[in-house]
MDTraj code that builds the backbone (N, CA, C; nanometers):
import mdtraj as md
import numpy as np

residues = "MET THR LYS GLN LEU THR CYS VAL GLN CYS PRO LEU GLY CYS ALA LEU GLU VAL CYS LEU ASP GLU THR ASP ALA VAL VAL HIS VAL SER GLY GLN SER CYS ARG ARG GLY THR GLU PHE ALA ARG GLN GLU ALA VAL SER PRO VAL ARG VAL LEU THR LEU ALA VAL PRO VAL PRO GLY ALA LEU GLU PRO LEU SER VAL LYS THR THR ALA PRO ILE PRO ARG ASP LEU ILE PRO VAL ALA ALA GLU ALA ILE ARG ARG LEU SER PRO GLN LEU PRO ILE ALA ALA GLY THR VAL LEU ALA ALA ASN ILE CYS ASP SER GLY VAL ASP VAL VAL ALA THR LYS GLU LEU PHE ARG".split()
xyz = np.array([
    [0.0152, -1.9329, -1.8372],
    [-0.1048, -1.8383, -1.8013],
    [-0.1118, -1.6982, -1.8468],
    [-0.1697, -1.6748, -1.8389],
    [-0.2096, -1.5713, -1.8660],
    [-0.2530, -1.4512, -1.7807],
    [-0.2373, -1.3318, -1.7333],
    [-0.3011, -1.2476, -1.6160],
    [-0.3413, -1.1006, -1.7114],
    [-0.4506, -1.0319, -1.6982],
    [-0.5228, -0.9487, -1.7531],
    [-0.4963, -0.8178, -1.6435],
    [-0.4378, -0.7701, -1.6838],
    [-0.4544, -0.6020, -1.5476],
    [-0.4193, -0.5517, -1.6160],
    [-0.5384, -0.3803, -1.5664],
    [-0.4818, -0.2553, -1.6068],
    [-0.3887, -0.1706, -1.5495],
    [-0.3343, -0.1175, -1.5477],
    [-0.1955, -0.0244, -1.5078],
    [-0.2600, 0.0811, -1.4114],
    [-0.2109, 0.1228, -1.3376],
    [-0.2005, 0.1941, -1.2559],
    [-0.1107, 0.3298, -1.2296],
    [-0.0413, 0.3232, -1.3314],
    [0.0771, 0.4052, -1.2580],
    [0.0545, 0.5477, -1.3110],
    [-0.0159, 0.5645, -1.3949],
    [-0.0314, 0.7216, -1.4667],
    [-0.2074, 0.6812, -1.5212],
    [-0.2418, 0.7808, -1.5639],
    [-0.3652, 0.8117, -1.6095],
    [-0.4171, 0.7078, -1.7517],
    [-0.2931, 0.6917, -1.8170],
    [-0.3201, 0.6121, -1.9800],
    [-0.4244, 0.4922, -1.9152],
    [-0.3884, 0.4158, -1.7824],
    [-0.4576, 0.2798, -1.7731],
    [-0.4955, 0.1621, -1.8665],
    [-0.2715, 0.1536, -1.8662],
    [-0.3155, 0.0647, -2.0285],
    [-0.3264, -0.0710, -1.9669],
    [-0.4225, -0.1664, -2.0924],
    [-0.4634, -0.2878, -2.0409],
    [-0.3500, -0.3885, -2.0830],
    [-0.2777, -0.4613, -2.0226],
    [-0.1414, -0.5365, -1.9537],
    [-0.1833, -0.7024, -2.0151],
    [-0.1464, -0.7920, -2.0526],
    [-0.1135, -0.8829, -2.0419],
    [-0.0146, -0.9514, -1.9673],
    [0.0083, -1.0299, -1.9184],
    [0.1495, -1.0555, -1.8520],
    [0.1397, -1.2024, -1.8866],
    [0.2274, -1.2790, -1.9556],
    [0.2859, -1.3995, -1.9421],
    [0.3306, -1.4616, -1.8160],
    [0.2475, -1.5841, -1.7101],
    [0.4132, -1.6644, -1.6753],
    [0.3738, -1.8161, -1.6871],
    [0.5279, -1.8521, -1.7137],
    [0.5209, -2.0052, -1.7180],
    [0.4781, -2.0718, -1.6021],
    [0.4880, -2.2106, -1.5423],
    [0.4909, -2.2800, -1.4893],
    [0.5030, -2.2823, -1.3727],
    [0.6288, -2.1790, -1.3552],
    [0.6562, -2.1834, -1.1980],
    [0.6037, -2.0297, -1.1454],
    [0.5024, -1.9370, -1.2152],
    [0.4600, -1.8553, -1.2136],
    [0.5605, -1.7356, -1.2021],
    [0.6383, -1.7392, -1.3190],
    [0.7268, -1.6317, -1.2946],
    [0.7299, -1.5622, -1.4212],
    [0.7171, -1.4568, -1.4671],
    [0.7409, -1.3897, -1.5233],
    [0.7502, -1.3594, -1.7024],
    [0.7260, -1.4367, -1.7644],
    [0.7761, -1.4172, -1.9225],
    [0.7784, -1.3002, -2.0083],
    [0.6559, -1.2677, -2.0000],
    [0.6593, -1.1349, -2.1063],
    [0.5254, -1.0578, -2.0466],
    [0.5603, -0.9396, -2.0994],
    [0.4224, -0.8014, -2.0446],
    [0.4220, -0.7542, -2.2106],
    [0.2872, -0.7509, -2.1941],
    [0.2466, -0.6193, -2.3207],
    [0.1646, -0.5485, -2.3264],
    [0.1428, -0.4752, -2.3906],
    [0.0527, -0.3490, -2.3328],
    [0.0351, -0.2566, -2.3440],
    [0.1672, -0.1999, -2.2141],
    [0.2245, -0.1278, -2.1952],
    [0.2531, -0.0592, -2.2409],
    [0.2170, 0.1152, -2.1880],
    [0.3398, 0.2390, -2.3116],
    [0.4053, 0.2989, -2.2351],
    [0.5083, 0.2568, -2.1025],
    [0.6054, 0.3009, -2.0606],
    [0.6537, 0.1937, -1.9421],
    [0.7900, 0.2449, -1.9443],
    [0.9195, 0.1078, -1.8550],
    [0.7705, 0.1195, -1.7004],
    [0.7285, 0.2103, -1.6433],
    [0.6413, 0.1870, -1.4912],
    [0.4826, 0.0542, -1.5471],
    [0.5050, 0.0620, -1.6427],
    [0.4036, -0.0392, -1.6692],
    [0.4482, -0.1746, -1.6824],
    [0.5404, -0.1608, -1.6921],
    [0.6333, -0.3149, -1.6488],
    [0.6176, -0.3311, -1.5886],
    [0.6745, -0.2435, -1.4971],
    [0.7497, -0.2624, -1.3527],
    [0.6358, -0.3123, -1.3067],
    [0.5439, -0.2542, -1.3238],
    [0.3968, -0.2672, -1.2646],
    [0.3978, -0.3892, -1.2513],
    [0.3388, -0.4228, -1.3731],
    [0.2733, -0.5424, -1.4151],
    [0.4037, -0.6516, -1.3650],
    [0.4856, -0.6479, -1.3398],
    [0.6117, -0.7566, -1.2945],
    [0.5471, -0.8194, -1.1702],
    [0.5810, -0.7022, -1.0628],
    [0.5146, -0.6908, -0.9703],
    [0.3851, -0.7809, -0.9744],
    [0.2716, -0.6593, -0.9700],
    [0.1486, -0.7156, -0.9539],
    [0.0963, -0.8267, -1.0054],
    [0.1687, -0.9346, -1.1050],
    [0.1067, -1.0510, -1.1311],
    [0.1551, -1.1731, -1.0111],
    [0.2768, -1.1228, -0.9465],
    [0.3691, -1.2044, -0.8839],
    [0.3038, -1.2017, -0.7370],
    [0.3478, -1.0655, -0.7290],
    [0.3392, -1.0576, -0.5055],
    [0.2879, -0.9288, -0.5711],
    [0.1200, -0.8597, -0.5622],
    [0.1050, -0.7399, -0.5275],
    [0.0649, -0.7073, -0.4138],
    [0.1550, -0.5712, -0.4081],
    [0.1810, -0.5311, -0.3108],
    [0.0466, -0.3630, -0.2849],
    [0.0691, -0.2621, -0.2102],
    [-0.0758, -0.1564, -0.1861],
    [0.0390, -0.0979, -0.0550],
    [0.0028, 0.0842, -0.0905],
    [0.0132, 0.1758, 0.0871],
    [-0.1202, 0.1601, 0.1309],
    [-0.0942, 0.1582, 0.2305],
    [-0.2418, 0.0931, 0.2896],
    [-0.2479, 0.2715, 0.4070],
    [-0.3244, 0.3564, 0.3639],
    [-0.4063, 0.4396, 0.4636],
    [-0.5565, 0.4364, 0.5090],
    [-0.5517, 0.4590, 0.6457],
    [-0.6802, 0.4796, 0.7077],
    [-0.6891, 0.5682, 0.7724],
    [-0.8203, 0.5922, 0.8413],
    [-0.7937, 0.7029, 0.9472],
    [-0.8266, 0.6475, 1.0920],
    [-0.7763, 0.7611, 1.1966],
    [-0.7834, 0.6453, 1.3248],
    [-0.7966, 0.7516, 1.4153],
    [-0.9328, 0.6793, 1.4806],
    [-0.9634, 0.7921, 1.5934],
    [-0.9039, 0.8359, 1.7100],
    [-0.9281, 0.9736, 1.7491],
    [-0.7725, 0.9982, 1.8473],
    [-0.8939, 1.0585, 1.9554],
    [-0.8601, 0.9866, 2.0814],
    [-0.9528, 1.0673, 2.1633],
    [-0.9286, 1.2228, 2.2463],
    [-1.0073, 1.2943, 2.1909],
    [-0.9543, 1.4251, 2.2341],
    [-0.9648, 1.5100, 2.1401],
    [-0.9564, 1.4625, 2.0207],
    [-0.9510, 1.5675, 1.8835],
    [-1.1171, 1.4878, 1.8488],
    [-1.1227, 1.6406, 1.7315],
    [-1.2569, 1.6803, 1.6774],
    [-1.2610, 1.5960, 1.5370],
    [-1.1126, 1.5578, 1.4635],
    [-1.1090, 1.4340, 1.3501],
    [-1.0613, 1.3157, 1.3606],
    [-1.0765, 1.2258, 1.2792],
    [-0.9642, 1.1899, 1.2678],
    [-0.8230, 1.1658, 1.2251],
    [-0.7455, 1.0527, 1.2256],
    [-0.6133, 1.1339, 1.2582],
    [-0.6504, 1.0095, 1.1214],
    [-0.5337, 1.0750, 0.9570],
    [-0.4827, 1.0230, 0.8431],
    [-0.3622, 0.9529, 0.8641],
    [-0.3373, 0.7850, 0.8970],
    [-0.1982, 0.7813, 0.8817],
    [-0.2103, 0.6694, 0.7414],
    [-0.0536, 0.6067, 0.6977],
    [-0.0723, 0.5327, 0.5962],
    [0.0110, 0.4574, 0.6087],
    [0.1111, 0.3591, 0.5439],
    [0.1985, 0.2728, 0.5296],
    [0.3692, 0.3726, 0.4902],
    [0.4966, 0.3229, 0.5308],
    [0.5647, 0.4394, 0.4754],
    [0.6587, 0.4187, 0.3739],
    [0.5736, 0.2604, 0.2828],
    [0.5832, 0.1961, 0.1634],
    [0.4755, 0.0746, 0.1809],
    [0.5003, 0.0438, 0.0331],
    [0.3816, -0.0772, 0.0030],
    [0.4363, -0.1862, 0.0800],
    [0.2695, -0.2761, 0.0942],
    [0.2731, -0.4457, 0.1740],
    [0.2071, -0.5094, 0.1078],
    [0.2456, -0.6335, 0.1014],
    [0.1651, -0.7324, 0.0504],
    [0.0139, -0.7088, 0.0802],
    [-0.0339, -0.7380, -0.0371],
    [-0.1765, -0.7178, -0.0373],
    [-0.2249, -0.8252, 0.0305],
    [-0.2070, -0.9476, 0.0746],
    [-0.2676, -1.0051, 0.1710],
    [-0.2429, -0.9950, 0.3230],
    [-0.1866, -0.8908, 0.3268],
    [-0.1202, -0.8418, 0.4725],
    [-0.2370, -0.7577, 0.5084],
    [-0.3069, -0.6654, 0.4439],
    [-0.3763, -0.5583, 0.4350],
    [-0.5064, -0.5738, 0.5225],
    [-0.5447, -0.6670, 0.5478],
    [-0.6695, -0.7017, 0.6824],
    [-0.6111, -0.7469, 0.7790],
    [-0.5367, -0.7762, 0.8374],
    [-0.4313, -0.7455, 0.9539],
    [-0.3833, -0.6891, 1.0168],
    [-0.2498, -0.6049, 0.8974],
    [-0.2510, -0.4247, 0.9047],
    [-0.3439, -0.3533, 0.9512],
    [-0.5025, -0.3831, 0.8495],
    [-0.5782, -0.3077, 0.9138],
    [-0.6503, -0.3114, 1.0456],
    [-0.6139, -0.3889, 1.0815],
    [-0.6470, -0.4484, 1.2126],
    [-0.5715, -0.3786, 1.3363],
    [-0.4640, -0.3801, 1.2885],
    [-0.3923, -0.3708, 1.4153],
    [-0.3744, -0.2271, 1.3739],
    [-0.3961, -0.1044, 1.3059],
    [-0.3807, 0.0079, 1.3047],
    [-0.5312, 0.0696, 1.3398],
    [-0.5860, -0.0194, 1.3349],
    [-0.7142, 0.0178, 1.4161],
    [-0.7175, 0.0413, 1.5673],
    [-0.6231, -0.0461, 1.6108],
    [-0.5893, -0.0958, 1.7868],
    [-0.5081, -0.0078, 1.8127],
    [-0.4980, 0.1161, 1.7551],
    [-0.3578, 0.2417, 1.8145],
    [-0.4486, 0.2882, 1.8356],
    [-0.3808, 0.3887, 1.9777],
    [-0.4577, 0.4438, 2.0117],
    [-0.3699, 0.6072, 2.0558],
    [-0.3546, 0.6645, 1.9509],
    [-0.2416, 0.7418, 1.9844],
    [-0.2893, 0.8892, 2.0376],
    [-0.1570, 1.0274, 2.0898],
    [-0.2347, 1.0847, 2.2071],
    [-0.2082, 1.2120, 2.1850],
    [-0.2453, 1.2876, 2.1785],
    [-0.2104, 1.4548, 2.1569],
    [-0.1193, 1.5405, 2.1966],
    [-0.0065, 1.6077, 2.1164],
    [-0.0726, 1.6178, 1.9571],
    [0.0038, 1.5458, 1.9319],
    [-0.0028, 1.5050, 1.7805],
    [0.0602, 1.4339, 1.6938],
    [0.1092, 1.4998, 1.5527],
    [0.2579, 1.4967, 1.5639],
    [0.3103, 1.5845, 1.4089],
    [0.3187, 1.5113, 1.2977],
    [0.3122, 1.5725, 1.1975],
    [0.3340, 1.4492, 1.0568],
    [0.4241, 1.3851, 1.0836],
    [0.3956, 1.2708, 1.0356],
    [0.5433, 1.1982, 0.9842],
    [0.6082, 1.1294, 1.0995],
    [0.5176, 1.1051, 1.2285],
    [0.5236, 1.0446, 1.3186],
    [0.4621, 0.9058, 1.3395],
    [0.5759, 0.7872, 1.3062],
    [0.6045, 0.6859, 1.3369],
    [0.4909, 0.6432, 1.4420],
    [0.3568, 0.6036, 1.4660],
    [0.2463, 0.5213, 1.5114],
    [0.2892, 0.3601, 1.5697],
    [0.3124, 0.3135, 1.4252],
    [0.3316, 0.1485, 1.4461],
    [0.4764, 0.1505, 1.3468],
    [0.5816, 0.0689, 1.3989],
    [0.7025, 0.0522, 1.3615],
    [0.6466, -0.1430, 1.3121],
    [0.7136, -0.1320, 1.1924],
    [0.7584, -0.2751, 1.1269],
    [0.6095, -0.3574, 1.1492],
    [0.4769, -0.2714, 1.1000],
    [0.3575, -0.2782, 1.1522],
    [0.3431, -0.4909, 1.0881],
    [0.2932, -0.5663, 1.1399],
    [0.2652, -0.6948, 1.1111],
    [0.4251, -0.7470, 1.0884],
    [0.5328, -0.7396, 1.1568],
    [0.6445, -0.8248, 1.1098],
    [0.6695, -0.7514, 0.9009],
    [0.6121, -0.6907, 0.8468],
    [0.6190, -0.6328, 0.7001],
    [0.7423, -0.4809, 0.6880],
    [0.8079, -0.5150, 0.7808],
    [0.9372, -0.3865, 0.8097],
    [0.9005, -0.2501, 0.7483],
    [0.7862, -0.2827, 0.7688],
    [0.6936, -0.0925, 0.7142],
    [0.6336, 0.0046, 0.8436],
    [0.6910, 0.1034, 0.8914],
    [0.6015, 0.1506, 0.9650],
    [0.4902, 0.2212, 0.8928],
    [0.4070, 0.2850, 1.0080],
    [0.2862, 0.3397, 1.0381],
    [0.3075, 0.5026, 1.0524],
    [0.2114, 0.5866, 0.9920],
    [0.3209, 0.7110, 1.0088],
    [0.1630, 0.8195, 1.0413],
    [0.2056, 0.9375, 1.1055],
    [0.0502, 1.0635, 1.0734],
    [0.0764, 1.0531, 0.9573],
    [-0.0250, 1.1039, 0.8459],
    [-0.0086, 1.1810, 0.7657],
    [0.0134, 1.3603, 0.7863],
    [-0.0457, 1.3558, 0.8883],
    [-0.1005, 1.5220, 0.9367],
    [-0.0426, 1.5633, 1.0981],
    [-0.0699, 1.6807, 1.0937],
    [-0.0515, 1.7783, 1.2365],
    [-0.2186, 1.7429, 1.3221],
    [-0.1904, 1.6787, 1.4474],
    [-0.2809, 1.7006, 1.4701],
    [-0.3404, 1.7809, 1.6271],
    [-0.3741, 1.8865, 1.6436],
    [-0.3805, 1.9145, 1.7831],
    [-0.4991, 1.9135, 1.8554],
    [-0.5767, 1.9641, 1.9830],
    [-0.6699, 2.0130, 2.0735],
    [-0.6664, 2.1190, 2.0228],
])
top = md.Topology()
chain = top.add_chain()
for i, resn in enumerate(residues, 1):
    res = top.add_residue(resn, chain, resSeq=i)
    for name in ("N", "CA", "C"):
        top.add_atom(name, md.element.get_by_symbol(name[0]), res)
traj = md.Trajectory(xyz[None], top)
């Protein structure tokens, strides 16, 4: 089986081709200009992951709080994690880097504030 991907690791946007065997293991990657493209293709073809970023409303604040996961999570977990993050109710004041949810959806990844938010 062959998968066609576009690398997003740098501005080049290389057109990648990933060959998988019958067990869905990566056999060969082509089209990459650098090692980052190879690593991206191997991960993306078998188990895609993404860093999740959202904005969460904060009672008493004039603007929403931007949050993100501290590491990529499996792509299929994103809808469940996004819903869990939307249910958060952080309280002012909030410092950048504050952990708002530890181990979101048992992923081993935390959700943190990406900016300071005061009254």
